[in-house]
PDB file with one MODEL, atoms N, CA, C and O in Angstrom:
MODEL        1
ATOM      1  N   MET A   1     -32.011  16.099 -20.369  1.00  0.00           N
ATOM      2  CA  MET A   1     -30.562  16.050 -20.457  1.00  0.00           C
ATOM      3  C   MET A   1     -29.937  17.319 -19.869  1.00  0.00           C
ATOM      4  O   MET A   1     -28.863  17.266 -19.270  1.00  0.00           O
ATOM      5  N   LYS A   2     -30.611  18.451 -20.042  1.00  0.00           N
ATOM      6  CA  LYS A   2     -30.085  19.705 -19.524  1.00  0.00           C
ATOM      7  C   LYS A   2     -29.962  19.663 -17.999  1.00  0.00           C
ATOM      8  O   LYS A   2     -29.012  20.212 -17.442  1.00  0.00           O
ATOM      9  N   GLN A   3     -30.904  19.024 -17.327  1.00  0.00           N
ATOM     10  CA  GLN A   3     -30.873  18.925 -15.862  1.00  0.00           C
ATOM     11  C   GLN A   3     -29.637  18.154 -15.396  1.00  0.00           C
ATOM     12  O   GLN A   3     -29.017  18.524 -14.400  1.00  0.00           O
ATOM     13  N   LYS A   4     -29.281  17.097 -16.101  1.00  0.00           N
ATOM     14  CA  LYS A   4     -28.097  16.308 -15.742  1.00  0.00           C
ATOM     15  C   LYS A   4     -26.843  17.165 -15.862  1.00  0.00           C
ATOM     16  O   LYS A   4     -25.978  17.110 -14.988  1.00  0.00           O
ATOM     17  N   ALA A   5     -26.728  17.944 -16.908  1.00  0.00           N
ATOM     18  CA  ALA A   5     -25.568  18.819 -17.095  1.00  0.00           C
ATOM     19  C   ALA A   5     -25.458  19.819 -15.952  1.00  0.00           C
ATOM     20  O   ALA A   5     -24.354  20.111 -15.492  1.00  0.00           O
ATOM     21  N   LEU A   6     -26.573  20.340 -15.494  1.00  0.00           N
ATOM     22  CA  LEU A   6     -26.557  21.290 -14.381  1.00  0.00           C
ATOM     23  C   LEU A   6     -26.060  20.624 -13.103  1.00  0.00           C
ATOM     24  O   LEU A   6     -25.330  21.248 -12.333  1.00  0.00           O
ATOM     25  N   ARG A   7     -26.438  19.368 -12.860  1.00  0.00           N
ATOM     26  CA  ARG A   7     -25.981  18.654 -11.669  1.00  0.00           C
ATOM     27  C   ARG A   7     -24.474  18.465 -11.688  1.00  0.00           C
ATOM     28  O   ARG A   7     -23.824  18.594 -10.650  1.00  0.00           O
ATOM     29  N   VAL A   8     -23.912  18.166 -12.835  1.00  0.00           N
ATOM     30  CA  VAL A   8     -22.464  17.986 -12.953  1.00  0.00           C
ATOM     31  C   VAL A   8     -21.763  19.307 -12.674  1.00  0.00           C
ATOM     32  O   VAL A   8     -20.787  19.334 -11.925  1.00  0.00           O
ATOM     33  N   GLU A   9     -22.238  20.400 -13.258  1.00  0.00           N
ATOM     34  CA  GLU A   9     -21.640  21.713 -13.054  1.00  0.00           C
ATOM     35  C   GLU A   9     -21.698  22.134 -11.589  1.00  0.00           C
ATOM     36  O   GLU A   9     -20.806  22.828 -11.102  1.00  0.00           O
ATOM     37  N   LYS A  10     -22.729  21.719 -10.901  1.00  0.00           N
ATOM     38  CA  LYS A  10     -22.916  22.081  -9.494  1.00  0.00           C
ATOM     39  C   LYS A  10     -21.728  21.640  -8.648  1.00  0.00           C
ATOM     40  O   LYS A  10     -21.354  22.331  -7.700  1.00  0.00           O
ATOM     41  N   TYR A  11     -21.138  20.506  -8.978  1.00  0.00           N
ATOM     42  CA  TYR A  11     -20.048  19.962  -8.182  1.00  0.00           C
ATOM     43  C   TYR A  11     -18.671  20.248  -8.760  1.00  0.00           C
ATOM     44  O   TYR A  11     -17.666  19.812  -8.198  1.00  0.00           O
ATOM     45  N   GLU A  12     -18.606  20.960  -9.853  1.00  0.00           N
ATOM     46  CA  GLU A  12     -17.324  21.178 -10.533  1.00  0.00           C
ATOM     47  C   GLU A  12     -16.305  21.891  -9.646  1.00  0.00           C
ATOM     48  O   GLU A  12     -15.131  21.522  -9.645  1.00  0.00           O
ATOM     49  N   GLU A  13     -16.729  22.899  -8.896  1.00  0.00           N
ATOM     50  CA  GLU A  13     -15.798  23.612  -8.010  1.00  0.00           C
ATOM     51  C   GLU A  13     -15.279  22.698  -6.906  1.00  0.00           C
ATOM     52  O   GLU A  13     -14.102  22.756  -6.550  1.00  0.00           O
ATOM     53  N   ASN A  14     -16.151  21.859  -6.368  1.00  0.00           N
ATOM     54  CA  ASN A  14     -15.721  20.906  -5.338  1.00  0.00           C
ATOM     55  C   ASN A  14     -14.727  19.909  -5.915  1.00  0.00           C
ATOM     56  O   ASN A  14     -13.733  19.568  -5.274  1.00  0.00           O
ATOM     57  N   TYR A  15     -15.002  19.450  -7.121  1.00  0.00           N
ATOM     58  CA  TYR A  15     -14.096  18.485  -7.742  1.00  0.00           C
ATOM     59  C   TYR A  15     -12.738  19.138  -8.035  1.00  0.00           C
ATOM     60  O   TYR A  15     -11.692  18.510  -7.876  1.00  0.00           O
ATOM     61  N   LYS A  16     -12.771  20.382  -8.456  1.00  0.00           N
ATOM     62  CA  LYS A  16     -11.524  21.120  -8.695  1.00  0.00           C
ATOM     63  C   LYS A  16     -10.728  21.227  -7.392  1.00  0.00           C
ATOM     64  O   LYS A  16      -9.515  21.019  -7.391  1.00  0.00           O
ATOM     65  N   SER A  17     -11.390  21.544  -6.302  1.00  0.00           N
ATOM     66  CA  SER A  17     -10.710  21.630  -4.999  1.00  0.00           C
ATOM     67  C   SER A  17     -10.116  20.289  -4.597  1.00  0.00           C
ATOM     68  O   SER A  17      -9.022  20.232  -4.037  1.00  0.00           O
ATOM     69  N   MET A  18     -10.840  19.206  -4.885  1.00  0.00           N
ATOM     70  CA  MET A  18     -10.325  17.883  -4.558  1.00  0.00           C
ATOM     71  C   MET A  18      -9.070  17.581  -5.371  1.00  0.00           C
ATOM     72  O   MET A  18      -8.091  17.071  -4.828  1.00  0.00           O
ATOM     73  N   ARG A  19      -9.091  17.889  -6.655  1.00  0.00           N
ATOM     74  CA  ARG A  19      -7.907  17.664  -7.507  1.00  0.00           C
ATOM     75  C   ARG A  19      -6.721  18.490  -7.010  1.00  0.00           C
ATOM     76  O   ARG A  19      -5.591  18.003  -6.978  1.00  0.00           O
ATOM     77  N   GLN A  20      -6.980  19.732  -6.627  1.00  0.00           N
ATOM     78  CA  GLN A  20      -5.916  20.579  -6.109  1.00  0.00           C
ATOM     79  C   GLN A  20      -5.347  20.009  -4.813  1.00  0.00           C
ATOM     80  O   GLN A  20      -4.137  20.043  -4.592  1.00  0.00           O
ATOM     81  N   ALA A  21      -6.217  19.490  -3.966  1.00  0.00           N
ATOM     82  CA  ALA A  21      -5.773  18.890  -2.704  1.00  0.00           C
ATOM     83  C   ALA A  21      -4.914  17.660  -2.979  1.00  0.00           C
ATOM     84  O   ALA A  21      -3.875  17.480  -2.345  1.00  0.00           O
ATOM     85  N   LEU A  22      -5.333  16.818  -3.910  1.00  0.00           N
ATOM     86  CA  LEU A  22      -4.557  15.621  -4.236  1.00  0.00           C
ATOM     87  C   LEU A  22      -3.182  15.977  -4.795  1.00  0.00           C
ATOM     88  O   LEU A  22      -2.177  15.364  -4.436  1.00  0.00           O
ATOM     89  N   THR A  23      -3.153  16.964  -5.668  1.00  0.00           N
ATOM     90  CA  THR A  23      -1.878  17.406  -6.237  1.00  0.00           C
ATOM     91  C   THR A  23      -0.986  18.000  -5.149  1.00  0.00           C
ATOM     92  O   THR A  23       0.213  17.724  -5.095  1.00  0.00           O
ATOM     93  N   TYR A  24      -1.581  18.813  -4.293  1.00  0.00           N
ATOM     94  CA  TYR A  24      -0.841  19.415  -3.177  1.00  0.00           C
ATOM     95  C   TYR A  24      -0.243  18.335  -2.281  1.00  0.00           C
ATOM     96  O   TYR A  24       0.932  18.403  -1.921  1.00  0.00           O
ATOM     97  N   LEU A  25      -1.048  17.341  -1.923  1.00  0.00           N
ATOM     98  CA  LEU A  25      -0.565  16.268  -1.048  1.00  0.00           C
ATOM     99  C   LEU A  25       0.578  15.488  -1.699  1.00  0.00           C
ATOM    100  O   LEU A  25       1.541  15.117  -1.029  1.00  0.00           O
ATOM    101  N   ARG A  26       0.468  15.243  -2.995  1.00  0.00           N
ATOM    102  CA  ARG A  26       1.541  14.530  -3.699  1.00  0.00           C
ATOM    103  C   ARG A  26       2.827  15.349  -3.696  1.00  0.00           C
ATOM    104  O   ARG A  26       3.904  14.826  -3.411  1.00  0.00           O
ATOM    105  N   LYS A  27       2.709  16.619  -4.009  1.00  0.00           N
ATOM    106  CA  LYS A  27       3.904  17.474  -4.052  1.00  0.00           C
ATOM    107  C   LYS A  27       4.479  17.686  -2.653  1.00  0.00           C
ATOM    108  O   LYS A  27       5.697  17.735  -2.484  1.00  0.00           O
ATOM    109  N   ARG A  28       3.625  17.809  -1.670  1.00  0.00           N
ATOM    110  CA  ARG A  28       4.091  17.963  -0.293  1.00  0.00           C
ATOM    111  C   ARG A  28       4.889  16.736   0.154  1.00  0.00           C
ATOM    112  O   ARG A  28       5.860  16.849   0.903  1.00  0.00           O
ATOM    113  N   ALA A  29       4.467  15.583  -0.312  1.00  0.00           N
ATOM    114  CA  ALA A  29       5.168  14.336   0.012  1.00  0.00           C
ATOM    115  C   ALA A  29       6.431  14.162  -0.835  1.00  0.00           C
ATOM    116  O   ALA A  29       7.184  13.205  -0.656  1.00  0.00           O
ATOM    117  N   LYS A  30       6.651  15.104  -1.761  1.00  0.00           N
ATOM    118  CA  LYS A  30       7.809  15.053  -2.660  1.00  0.00           C
ATOM    119  C   LYS A  30       7.833  13.752  -3.459  1.00  0.00           C
ATOM    120  O   LYS A  30       8.860  13.088  -3.596  1.00  0.00           O
ATOM    121  N   ILE A  31       6.649  13.421  -3.980  1.00  0.00           N
ATOM    122  CA  ILE A  31       6.488  12.212  -4.781  1.00  0.00           C
ATOM    123  C   ILE A  31       6.091  12.630  -6.195  1.00  0.00           C
ATOM    124  O   ILE A  31       5.170  13.424  -6.383  1.00  0.00           O
ATOM    125  N   SER A  32       6.781  12.096  -7.166  1.00  0.00           N
ATOM    126  CA  SER A  32       6.436  12.385  -8.559  1.00  0.00           C
ATOM    127  C   SER A  32       5.201  11.588  -8.971  1.00  0.00           C
ATOM    128  O   SER A  32       4.800  10.640  -8.296  1.00  0.00           O
ATOM    129  N   GLN A  33       4.621  11.984 -10.070  1.00  0.00           N
ATOM    130  CA  GLN A  33       3.490  11.227 -10.608  1.00  0.00           C
ATOM    131  C   GLN A  33       3.914   9.799 -10.930  1.00  0.00           C
ATOM    132  O   GLN A  33       3.133   8.864 -10.756  1.00  0.00           O
ATOM    133  N   VAL A  34       5.139   9.629 -11.395  1.00  0.00           N
ATOM    134  CA  VAL A  34       5.653   8.297 -11.737  1.00  0.00           C
ATOM    135  C   VAL A  34       5.696   7.403 -10.499  1.00  0.00           C
ATOM    136  O   VAL A  34       5.241   6.260 -10.537  1.00  0.00           O
ATOM    137  N   VAL A  35       6.242   7.927  -9.406  1.00  0.00           N
ATOM    138  CA  VAL A  35       6.347   7.144  -8.172  1.00  0.00           C
ATOM    139  C   VAL A  35       4.953   6.822  -7.629  1.00  0.00           C
ATOM    140  O   VAL A  35       4.700   5.695  -7.202  1.00  0.00           O
ATOM    141  N   LEU A  36       4.055   7.798  -7.642  1.00  0.00           N
ATOM    142  CA  LEU A  36       2.702   7.556  -7.164  1.00  0.00           C
ATOM    143  C   LEU A  36       2.025   6.485  -8.022  1.00  0.00           C
ATOM    144  O   LEU A  36       1.344   5.602  -7.500  1.00  0.00           O
ATOM    145  N   ALA A  37       2.214   6.567  -9.321  1.00  0.00           N
ATOM    146  CA  ALA A  37       1.637   5.573 -10.216  1.00  0.00           C
ATOM    147  C   ALA A  37       2.170   4.175  -9.898  1.00  0.00           C
ATOM    148  O   ALA A  37       1.421   3.198  -9.927  1.00  0.00           O
ATOM    149  N   GLU A  38       3.452   4.085  -9.599  1.00  0.00           N
ATOM    150  CA  GLU A  38       4.034   2.785  -9.230  1.00  0.00           C
ATOM    151  C   GLU A  38       3.393   2.254  -7.952  1.00  0.00           C
ATOM    152  O   GLU A  38       3.086   1.066  -7.851  1.00  0.00           O
ATOM    153  N   ARG A  39       3.197   3.133  -6.987  1.00  0.00           N
ATOM    154  CA  ARG A  39       2.571   2.731  -5.723  1.00  0.00           C
ATOM    155  C   ARG A  39       1.139   2.229  -5.939  1.00  0.00           C
ATOM    156  O   ARG A  39       0.679   1.307  -5.265  1.00  0.00           O
ATOM    157  N   LEU A  40       0.449   2.856  -6.892  1.00  0.00           N
ATOM    158  CA  LEU A  40      -0.941   2.498  -7.162  1.00  0.00           C
ATOM    159  C   LEU A  40      -1.072   1.435  -8.248  1.00  0.00           C
ATOM    160  O   LEU A  40      -2.177   1.030  -8.609  1.00  0.00           O
ATOM    161  N   LYS A  41       0.081   0.988  -8.766  1.00  0.00           N
ATOM    162  CA  LYS A  41       0.100  -0.029  -9.816  1.00  0.00           C
ATOM    163  C   LYS A  41      -0.704   0.415 -11.042  1.00  0.00           C
ATOM    164  O   LYS A  41      -1.567  -0.301 -11.549  1.00  0.00           O
ATOM    165  N   THR A  42      -0.382   1.614 -11.486  1.00  0.00           N
ATOM    166  CA  THR A  42      -1.036   2.178 -12.664  1.00  0.00           C
ATOM    167  C   THR A  42       0.002   2.943 -13.474  1.00  0.00           C
ATOM    168  O   THR A  42       1.193   2.884 -13.168  1.00  0.00           O
ATOM    169  N   GLU A  43      -0.429   3.644 -14.482  1.00  0.00           N
ATOM    170  CA  GLU A  43       0.463   4.430 -15.339  1.00  0.00           C
ATOM    171  C   GLU A  43       0.518   5.888 -14.875  1.00  0.00           C
ATOM    172  O   GLU A  43      -0.428   6.395 -14.271  1.00  0.00           O
ATOM    173  N   GLN A  44       1.625   6.545 -15.161  1.00  0.00           N
ATOM    174  CA  GLN A  44       1.787   7.962 -14.828  1.00  0.00           C
ATOM    175  C   GLN A  44       0.709   8.797 -15.492  1.00  0.00           C
ATOM    176  O   GLN A  44       0.217   9.760 -14.904  1.00  0.00           O
ATOM    177  N   SER A  45       0.338   8.433 -16.718  1.00  0.00           N
ATOM    178  CA  SER A  45      -0.680   9.194 -17.447  1.00  0.00           C
ATOM    179  C   SER A  45      -2.031   9.158 -16.717  1.00  0.00           C
ATOM    180  O   SER A  45      -2.820  10.099 -16.815  1.00  0.00           O
ATOM    181  N   HIS A  46      -2.283   8.092 -16.004  1.00  0.00           N
ATOM    182  CA  HIS A  46      -3.510   7.970 -15.210  1.00  0.00           C
ATOM    183  C   HIS A  46      -3.528   9.043 -14.108  1.00  0.00           C
ATOM    184  O   HIS A  46      -4.543   9.706 -13.896  1.00  0.00           O
ATOM    185  N   ILE A  47      -2.405   9.202 -13.418  1.00  0.00           N
ATOM    186  CA  ILE A  47      -2.290  10.219 -12.363  1.00  0.00           C
ATOM    187  C   ILE A  47      -2.431  11.609 -12.971  1.00  0.00           C
ATOM    188  O   ILE A  47      -3.118  12.469 -12.419  1.00  0.00           O
ATOM    189  N   SER A  48      -1.785  11.822 -14.098  1.00  0.00           N
ATOM    190  CA  SER A  48      -1.853  13.115 -14.776  1.00  0.00           C
ATOM    191  C   SER A  48      -3.292  13.461 -15.154  1.00  0.00           C
ATOM    192  O   SER A  48      -3.730  14.595 -14.958  1.00  0.00           O
ATOM    193  N   ARG A  49      -4.018  12.501 -15.690  1.00  0.00           N
ATOM    194  CA  ARG A  49      -5.413  12.753 -16.094  1.00  0.00           C
ATOM    195  C   ARG A  49      -6.283  13.083 -14.887  1.00  0.00           C
ATOM    196  O   ARG A  49      -7.196  13.902 -14.984  1.00  0.00           O
ATOM    197  N   ILE A  50      -6.005  12.452 -13.756  1.00  0.00           N
ATOM    198  CA  ILE A  50      -6.760  12.766 -12.531  1.00  0.00           C
ATOM    199  C   ILE A  50      -6.469  14.203 -12.105  1.00  0.00           C
ATOM    200  O   ILE A  50      -7.387  14.974 -11.828  1.00  0.00           O
ATOM    201  N   GLU A  51      -5.185  14.557 -12.054  1.00  0.00           N
ATOM    202  CA  GLU A  51      -4.795  15.896 -11.585  1.00  0.00           C
ATOM    203  C   GLU A  51      -5.263  17.001 -12.529  1.00  0.00           C
ATOM    204  O   GLU A  51      -5.508  18.123 -12.087  1.00  0.00           O
ATOM    205  N   LYS A  52      -5.388  16.701 -13.812  1.00  0.00           N
ATOM    206  CA  LYS A  52      -5.858  17.690 -14.786  1.00  0.00           C
ATOM    207  C   LYS A  52      -7.382  17.771 -14.855  1.00  0.00           C
ATOM    208  O   LYS A  52      -7.934  18.705 -15.437  1.00  0.00           O
ATOM    209  N   GLY A  53      -8.053  16.794 -14.261  1.00  0.00           N
ATOM    210  CA  GLY A  53      -9.510  16.792 -14.291  1.00  0.00           C
ATOM    211  C   GLY A  53     -10.093  16.108 -15.504  1.00  0.00           C
ATOM    212  O   GLY A  53     -11.292  16.210 -15.762  1.00  0.00           O
ATOM    213  N   VAL A  54      -9.251  15.406 -16.257  1.00  0.00           N
ATOM    214  CA  VAL A  54      -9.725  14.683 -17.426  1.00  0.00           C
ATOM    215  C   VAL A  54     -10.428  13.396 -16.997  1.00  0.00           C
ATOM    216  O   VAL A  54     -11.354  12.927 -17.660  1.00  0.00           O
ATOM    217  N   ARG A  55      -9.978  12.841 -15.891  1.00  0.00           N
ATOM    218  CA  ARG A  55     -10.530  11.592 -15.377  1.00  0.00           C
ATOM    219  C   ARG A  55     -10.991  11.790 -13.935  1.00  0.00           C
ATOM    220  O   ARG A  55     -10.282  12.387 -13.124  1.00  0.00           O
ATOM    221  N   ARG A  56     -12.161  11.294 -13.630  1.00  0.00           N
ATOM    222  CA  ARG A  56     -12.679  11.362 -12.267  1.00  0.00           C
ATOM    223  C   ARG A  56     -12.214  10.161 -11.467  1.00  0.00           C
ATOM    224  O   ARG A  56     -11.800   9.149 -12.033  1.00  0.00           O
ATOM    225  N   VAL A  57     -12.285  10.275 -10.157  1.00  0.00           N
ATOM    226  CA  VAL A  57     -11.817   9.229  -9.251  1.00  0.00           C
ATOM    227  C   VAL A  57     -13.009   8.688  -8.467  1.00  0.00           C
ATOM    228  O   VAL A  57     -13.811   9.460  -7.942  1.00  0.00           O
ATOM    229  N   ASP A  58     -13.125   7.365  -8.387  1.00  0.00           N
ATOM    230  CA  ASP A  58     -14.186   6.828  -7.542  1.00  0.00           C
ATOM    231  C   ASP A  58     -13.693   6.786  -6.099  1.00  0.00           C
ATOM    232  O   ASP A  58     -12.513   7.012  -5.833  1.00  0.00           O
ATOM    233  N   PHE A  59     -14.599   6.496  -5.175  1.00  0.00           N
ATOM    234  CA  PHE A  59     -14.279   6.611  -3.751  1.00  0.00           C
ATOM    235  C   PHE A  59     -13.183   5.651  -3.308  1.00  0.00           C
ATOM    236  O   PHE A  59     -12.274   6.049  -2.580  1.00  0.00           O
ATOM    237  N   VAL A  60     -13.254   4.403  -3.731  1.00  0.00           N
ATOM    238  CA  VAL A  60     -12.239   3.424  -3.326  1.00  0.00           C
ATOM    239  C   VAL A  60     -10.868   3.826  -3.875  1.00  0.00           C
ATOM    240  O   VAL A  60      -9.858   3.722  -3.180  1.00  0.00           O
ATOM    241  N   GLU A  61     -10.845   4.277  -5.107  1.00  0.00           N
ATOM    242  CA  GLU A  61      -9.592   4.740  -5.718  1.00  0.00           C
ATOM    243  C   GLU A  61      -9.043   5.949  -4.953  1.00  0.00           C
ATOM    244  O   GLU A  61      -7.837   6.056  -4.735  1.00  0.00           O
ATOM    245  N   LEU A  62      -9.923   6.843  -4.554  1.00  0.00           N
ATOM    246  CA  LEU A  62      -9.513   8.010  -3.779  1.00  0.00           C
ATOM    247  C   LEU A  62      -8.856   7.594  -2.470  1.00  0.00           C
ATOM    248  O   LEU A  62      -7.818   8.138  -2.093  1.00  0.00           O
ATOM    249  N   LEU A  63      -9.448   6.644  -1.785  1.00  0.00           N
ATOM    250  CA  LEU A  63      -8.866   6.168  -0.524  1.00  0.00           C
ATOM    251  C   LEU A  63      -7.479   5.574  -0.740  1.00  0.00           C
ATOM    252  O   LEU A  63      -6.574   5.820   0.058  1.00  0.00           O
ATOM    253  N   MET A  64      -7.300   4.803  -1.797  1.00  0.00           N
ATOM    254  CA  MET A  64      -5.991   4.202  -2.096  1.00  0.00           C
ATOM    255  C   MET A  64      -4.980   5.295  -2.453  1.00  0.00           C
ATOM    256  O   MET A  64      -3.817   5.225  -2.054  1.00  0.00           O
ATOM    257  N   TYR A  65      -5.418   6.283  -3.189  1.00  0.00           N
ATOM    258  CA  TYR A  65      -4.582   7.421  -3.583  1.00  0.00           C
ATOM    259  C   TYR A  65      -4.061   8.120  -2.325  1.00  0.00           C
ATOM    260  O   TYR A  65      -2.864   8.373  -2.188  1.00  0.00           O
ATOM    261  N   LEU A  66      -4.982   8.425  -1.418  1.00  0.00           N
ATOM    262  CA  LEU A  66      -4.615   9.112  -0.179  1.00  0.00           C
ATOM    263  C   LEU A  66      -3.694   8.249   0.686  1.00  0.00           C
ATOM    264  O   LEU A  66      -2.719   8.752   1.246  1.00  0.00           O
ATOM    265  N   LYS A  67      -3.991   6.981   0.795  1.00  0.00           N
ATOM    266  CA  LYS A  67      -3.155   6.066   1.577  1.00  0.00           C
ATOM    267  C   LYS A  67      -1.737   6.023   1.016  1.00  0.00           C
ATOM    268  O   LYS A  67      -0.769   5.974   1.776  1.00  0.00           O
ATOM    269  N   SER A  68      -1.612   6.042  -0.299  1.00  0.00           N
ATOM    270  CA  SER A  68      -0.296   6.036  -0.945  1.00  0.00           C
ATOM    271  C   SER A  68       0.507   7.295  -0.638  1.00  0.00           C
ATOM    272  O   SER A  68       1.734   7.304  -0.743  1.00  0.00           O
ATOM    273  N   LEU A  69      -0.196   8.353  -0.260  1.00  0.00           N
ATOM    274  CA  LEU A  69       0.450   9.617   0.085  1.00  0.00           C
ATOM    275  C   LEU A  69       0.549   9.811   1.603  1.00  0.00           C
ATOM    276  O   LEU A  69       0.852  10.906   2.076  1.00  0.00           O
ATOM    277  N   ASP A  70       0.294   8.749   2.352  1.00  0.00           N
ATOM    278  CA  ASP A  70       0.288   8.813   3.819  1.00  0.00           C
ATOM    279  C   ASP A  70      -0.660   9.902   4.308  1.00  0.00           C
ATOM    280  O   ASP A  70      -0.343  10.659   5.226  1.00  0.00           O
ATOM    281  N   SER A  71      -1.826   9.964   3.675  1.00  0.00           N
ATOM    282  CA  SER A  71      -2.840  10.948   4.043  1.00  0.00           C
ATOM    283  C   SER A  71      -4.159  10.212   4.259  1.00  0.00           C
ATOM    284  O   SER A  71      -4.211   8.983   4.250  1.00  0.00           O
ATOM    285  N   ASN A  72      -5.218  10.986   4.453  1.00  0.00           N
ATOM    286  CA  ASN A  72      -6.528  10.385   4.664  1.00  0.00           C
ATOM    287  C   ASN A  72      -7.617  11.351   4.215  1.00  0.00           C
ATOM    288  O   ASN A  72      -7.348  12.505   3.881  1.00  0.00           O
ATOM    289  N   ILE A  73      -8.825  10.867   4.214  1.00  0.00           N
ATOM    290  CA  ILE A  73      -9.951  11.658   3.722  1.00  0.00           C
ATOM    291  C   ILE A  73     -10.183  12.914   4.562  1.00  0.00           C
ATOM    292  O   ILE A  73     -10.573  13.952   4.028  1.00  0.00           O
ATOM    293  N   ASP A  74      -9.948  12.827   5.866  1.00  0.00           N
ATOM    294  CA  ASP A  74     -10.146  13.997   6.725  1.00  0.00           C
ATOM    295  C   ASP A  74      -9.190  15.125   6.357  1.00  0.00           C
ATOM    296  O   ASP A  74      -9.585  16.290   6.298  1.00  0.00           O
ATOM    297  N   GLU A  75      -7.937  14.774   6.112  1.00  0.00           N
ATOM    298  CA  GLU A  75      -6.961  15.799   5.722  1.00  0.00           C
ATOM    299  C   GLU A  75      -7.325  16.416   4.382  1.00  0.00           C
ATOM    300  O   GLU A  75      -7.205  17.628   4.202  1.00  0.00           O
ATOM    301  N   MET A  76      -7.767  15.593   3.443  1.00  0.00           N
ATOM    302  CA  MET A  76      -8.133  16.117   2.135  1.00  0.00           C
ATOM    303  C   MET A  76      -9.308  17.086   2.260  1.00  0.00           C
ATOM    304  O   MET A  76      -9.310  18.146   1.635  1.00  0.00           O
ATOM    305  N   ILE A  77     -10.292  16.728   3.056  1.00  0.00           N
ATOM    306  CA  ILE A  77     -11.456  17.606   3.241  1.00  0.00           C
ATOM    307  C   ILE A  77     -11.033  18.918   3.901  1.00  0.00           C
ATOM    308  O   ILE A  77     -11.513  19.987   3.525  1.00  0.00           O
ATOM    309  N   GLU A  78     -10.151  18.836   4.866  1.00  0.00           N
ATOM    310  CA  GLU A  78      -9.645  20.051   5.512  1.00  0.00           C
ATOM    311  C   GLU A  78      -8.952  20.960   4.499  1.00  0.00           C
ATOM    312  O   GLU A  78      -9.132  22.178   4.521  1.00  0.00           O
ATOM    313  N   LEU A  79      -8.163  20.364   3.618  1.00  0.00           N
ATOM    314  CA  LEU A  79      -7.495  21.147   2.574  1.00  0.00           C
ATOM    315  C   LEU A  79      -8.504  21.771   1.618  1.00  0.00           C
ATOM    316  O   LEU A  79      -8.359  22.924   1.212  1.00  0.00           O
ATOM    317  N   MET A  80      -9.518  21.004   1.268  1.00  0.00           N
ATOM    318  CA  MET A  80     -10.544  21.517   0.363  1.00  0.00           C
ATOM    319  C   MET A  80     -11.281  22.696   0.971  1.00  0.00           C
ATOM    320  O   MET A  80     -11.722  23.594   0.253  1.00  0.00           O
ATOM    321  N   ASP A  81     -11.417  22.701   2.288  1.00  0.00           N
ATOM    322  CA  ASP A  81     -12.087  23.809   2.978  1.00  0.00           C
ATOM    323  C   ASP A  81     -11.189  25.021   3.152  1.00  0.00           C
ATOM    324  O   ASP A  81     -11.656  26.092   3.539  1.00  0.00           O
ATOM    325  N   SER A  82      -9.885  24.858   2.865  1.00  0.00           N
ATOM    326  CA  SER A  82      -8.907  25.944   3.005  1.00  0.00           C
ATOM    327  C   SER A  82      -8.132  26.136   1.715  1.00  0.00           C
ATOM    328  O   SER A  82      -6.944  25.815   1.664  1.00  0.00           O
ATOM    329  N   PRO A  83      -8.777  26.657   0.654  1.00  0.00           N
ATOM    330  CA  PRO A  83      -8.125  26.753  -0.643  1.00  0.00           C
ATOM    331  C   PRO A  83      -6.856  27.600  -0.657  1.00  0.00           C
ATOM    332  O   PRO A  83      -6.051  27.473  -1.579  1.00  0.00           O
ATOM    333  N   LYS A  84      -6.658  28.459   0.339  1.00  0.00           N
ATOM    334  CA  LYS A  84      -5.447  29.276   0.374  1.00  0.00           C
ATOM    335  C   LYS A  84      -4.201  28.410   0.521  1.00  0.00           C
ATOM    336  O   LYS A  84      -3.103  28.833   0.158  1.00  0.00           O
ATOM    337  N   THR A  85      -4.362  27.215   1.046  1.00  0.00           N
ATOM    338  CA  THR A  85      -3.258  26.272   1.224  1.00  0.00           C
ATOM    339  C   THR A  85      -2.553  26.007  -0.104  1.00  0.00           C
ATOM    340  O   THR A  85      -1.334  25.837  -0.133  1.00  0.00           O
ATOM    341  N   PHE A  86      -3.302  25.971  -1.195  1.00  0.00           N
ATOM    342  CA  PHE A  86      -2.753  25.614  -2.493  1.00  0.00           C
ATOM    343  C   PHE A  86      -1.879  26.687  -3.103  1.00  0.00           C
ATOM    344  O   PHE A  86      -1.108  26.408  -4.021  1.00  0.00           O
ATOM    345  N   THR A  87      -1.983  27.894  -2.617  1.00  0.00           N
ATOM    346  CA  THR A  87      -1.191  28.988  -3.179  1.00  0.00           C
ATOM    347  C   THR A  87       0.157  29.130  -2.501  1.00  0.00           C
ATOM    348  O   THR A  87       0.977  29.949  -2.916  1.00  0.00           O
ATOM    349  N   LYS A  88       0.395  28.342  -1.462  1.00  0.00           N
ATOM    350  CA  LYS A  88       1.659  28.440  -0.728  1.00  0.00           C
ATOM    351  C   LYS A  88       2.767  27.712  -1.452  1.00  0.00           C
ATOM    352  O   LYS A  88       3.903  27.688  -0.979  1.00  0.00           O
TER     353      LYS A  88
ENDMDL
END
């Protein structure tokens, strides 16, 4: 069981960067969590849990999230590779 916990921790920084990128893209688009939730046909609390790191996102959900923000996986990866973007 300890080995599994180590594998999860290994990706925690990457997951944090992904959450920051998603939040950045939403705010850059000037879209509230409520509006994004409406676009994704879900609840605002769902978006909040994703951005806070309480809930993880699967790949298909991630693609829909990005599409709703007029973004794509390449842009998100670029943002993740440039963490200084989030401090602007």
